Structure formats: structure tokens, C-alpha cells
N, C-alpha and C positions, 0 to 999 in steps of 0.2 A: 506777598503770599500770606494768607491768614495764619494766625499764630498756631492753630491746631494742625494745619497742614504742614507748617514749618517744623513743628515738633515731631510729627510722624516722619517727615523726610529726614530729619536729623537722626532719629532712631534707626531708620532703615540704613542710612549711610554708616552709622556706627556699627551696626550688626554685620553689614556686608564687609566693612573694613576689617573687623575682628576676625571674621571667617577667613578672609584672604591672608591675614597675618599668620593664622594658625596653619593654613595649607602650605604657605611658602616658608614656614619656620622662622618667621620674624619674631622678635620679643613680644610676648603677650602678657607679661606680669611685671609690675613695677611696685617695689616697696618704698614707701615715702614716709620718712620720720618727720612728723609735723612739729614736734616739740620735745624737748628733754624734760619738761616739767611733769612731775607726777606726784600724786598725793599718797602713793603707796611706798613702802620700803621693802620691796621683795628681796629675799635672800639670794636669789639666783640672777639678779640683774644689778648692774652697776651704773646704769644711765642716770638714776636719781642722785648719785653721789657726785656728779659733775658740779663744779663750783659755779660756772656760768650757765644758768638756765634761761637767760633772757634772749639769746640769739636765736631767732627763728624767722622764717620767711614771712613776708607780709602777704596779705591777700592778693595784692597786685602782682607780686612776684610769683605767687602760686598760679595765678591765671596765665601769666606769660609762660611759665614752665609747662603747664598742662598743654598749652597750644604747641609748644616746641616739640614735646615728645609725641604729640599726635602726628607729627610728620613721619614718624616711624610707623605709626598705625595705632588704632584704638587698643587700649590695654585694660587689664584688670588692675586697678591701682589700689593697693592695700596701704591705708594710712594708719600709722602707728605712732608711738611715742617712746618714752614717756607715756602719758595718758592723753590721747587726742581730745577728749572732752574738756580738758583744761583750757582749750581754746574756745573763747566765747563765739568766735566767728566760724565755727566748724560747719554750720549750716551753709554759709556762704561759700566755704571752701568746697564742700560736696557739690554744690550747685555749679561752681566753676569747673570742677573736674568732670562732672557728669555731662557737660557739653560735648566732650570728646571721648570720654572713657567710662568704665564701670567702677563705681566707687565702693570700696570696702573699708571698714574700720575694725581695728582690734582694740578692745577696751576692757578695763577691769570691772566695769559695770557700776561703780560706786556713785557716779554722778548722773546716772540715767534717771530721768523722771518721765512721766507720761507726756508732758509738754515737750521735753527735749527729744524724746523718741519720735514723736509726731513731726516735729520740725525737721529732723534729719531724714525721715522717710519721705516727706513731701519735697525735700531738696533734691531727692534722687538717689538716696542710699540704696545700693544694690545688694550688699551683704554686710553682716556684722558677726564678729566672733567675740564672745564674752569668756574671759579666762576663768577657769575653775580646775584646780589640780588635785583636790582631795574630796572624798565623800564625807569626810569629817569636817564640820565647820571650824572646830578648834585648830585642826592641823592647817587648814587653808588660811585661816586668819593669821596664824603664827608665821606661816611661810611668806605671806604677803605683807606682814608688818602693819596690818590694819584691822582693828576690831570691827566685826560686822561685814568683812569682805565676802564671806560665803553667802550670807543672806542677801546682800545687795546684788551679787552676781545672779542669783536665782531670780530676783525681782526684775533685773534688767532683761533677762531672757524672755520673761513673760510679758513685759511691757512692749518690747519690740515685736513679739508675736501678735500682740493685740492691735498693733498699728500697721500690720502688713496690708499692702494694697496689691491685689492680684498675685499673691505669693511672694512679693518682694517687700522688704529685703529678705534674703536667705538668712536664717538665724541659727547660729551654731554655738555650742559650748566648745571652747578651745582648751584642750587638755595638754599640758606640757609634761612629757615623760621625764621623771626625775629618778634618782637612785632609790627612792623609797615609796613610790606610789603606783606601781604597776597593778597591785591588787585592787586599787580603787577604780580602775578603768571600767571594769564590767559593772560595778555599782553605779557609776555615772552614766553608763550606757542605758541602764534600766531607768535612771532618773530622767534622762533626756527623752526617752521613749514616752514616759508618762507626761512630761511637759509638752512634748510635741515639736521639739526642735532637733536640729542635726547635731552630730558629734564629730569633731575633728581632733586629730592628735598630731603633735609636733615634738621634736626632740629638744631637750635642753642642749644649748650650745655653750661650750666653755669660751667661745670667742667673745662673749659679753663680759665674762668675769675672770677668765683665765684660771678658773677653779675647776679641777677635774672631779672633786669629791662628790658633786651633786649629779654627775653624769651616770645614767644607767648603762651598764656595759654588756647587756644582752647575754645570749641571743634572745630576740624578742619578736622578730618578723613573723614567725609562724603563729604565735599567740595573737598578734594583731590581725593577721589574715583570717584566723578562725573567728574572731569577734566581728570582723568586717562581713563575713559570710552569715553570721548569726543575726546581726542587727542591720537591717536595710538603711537605717538612718545614720549609720557610721559611714560618713561620706568622704573621708580621706581617700585620695586616689590610690588604687590598688598597687600601682607601680611604685609609689612612694613607700608603701608598707613593705613591699618586697625588698626595697633597698635600705630599710631602716637599720639593720644590723651593720651594714657597711657605713652608713651615715654616722653612727654613734661610736664607731671604732676608728677606722682608717679614713673615713670621709669619702664623699662622692665628688669626683672631679667637677669643678665649676659650680658647686653648690655649697653655700655656707650655712 
């Protein structure tokens, strides 16, 4: 089979398989921590504090694992860290995962260059979330423990947007709701509207740090839903926003 026809057949099989998994309520989302290594020292994360940051799956092991979970069905595979761009072979990893699944990465944006963004997009990257938690560069830099974190996140969003092919990858600013940054969310909604990327929100989880002091204790769902209505590019699923208060207080069963 010619390579182009083979690629089209593979895409059709993946799309059909994902639709079937969704209809029959099979798992459709996989979170994959590629590495513990990180160049940031975020206050709300303890992954970088681990002493052993050398243990990580090889490319060959990742290829095998991607094939194994494909037996359940094609999934949206969210690759995180640490910082996934610390891995020099990230392009090869995305290429291996894309054979069966839809590849997403979460990044702090600091290591993104035009060349690296182009490499990852050509490898098959389906979506990217760049972390940004404050409208103030000083606050974001301080919270992330990295001078210039804010500016590099903005740069990364623009670089990925410039490399999009037929609207892919989806490019989103990822906002983590903390105890002191709710007022920044609408400012970042305006910023992302200007840049032309999407906006997603997630809750700080004390499961990473066992520290409740940074957790927003709500209620916040109605505020998030009003922003969702006001800003079409605020793309976090409405059901998630409706359950936000429950998630950050008592927790949603089966969800961490």
C-alpha cells in the first residue's frame, strides 16, 4: 500500500476506533508522565524534588506501551512531566504514540523554539497546553521558580500557533486555579483572545504536594461558567466547570 494511502487508512482507523470507544464508554484519556526532570521549581508541585530523576521509560518501551494500550482503543494521550521537553527524543515519542493515539503535551513553554515546535508538530502533535497562572509576569515567575517563565510561556503559545497545520495542534493556555489567582483568569481570557489560542482551566490538587494552603476553596463554578459563556475560546468542558466546586472540596469520585 502506498505510504499516503497507508497514512489515510491509519487515520481513518484511529478516528473510527476513538468514536467507538466514546460510544461504548471505554477509556478515551490517558495521562502519561514521561519524565520527572524539570527546569522549573514550582511552589505547587513536588515532582522536581524527587532525588532520582533518571528513571524514565526508553523510546522502545514507550512504543511497546502505546501499542498495548491501543488494544483498549485509541486514546487522547496527555504527555506530562516534569517537563516533557526535557526529553530530547520527544519528537520520536510523539511519532510513536501518534501511530495509535492522539498526542497532547503539557509544557511550561521555556524550552520551546521555532525549530522544536515545528519538529513536534510534524511528528503528529495533536494538542499542546502551555502553563500560565498569573496575568503578572512577576507573580508567575515567582510561583514557577524561574525568571522569564511568563515571557517564555507567551512565546511558546505564539510559536506553536505559527506552526499549526490545518488547525493542528490545538494550542491552549493552561491555567491552574490557586488560592490567589482567580482574579487573573479573565485577564488571561482577554490575553488569549488577543493571541488567538484557547484557554483551559484546571484545579490545583493537593495530591501532588499534600499542601492545602494553595487550594482555592470556592465556590467558583458559577464564575467559571459565566466566563465560559462570555469567551468562546474558553474550551474547558462545561461538565468539568459544573463540578469544579465539588472537585476542589470533597472531590469527584474516580477523578484525581
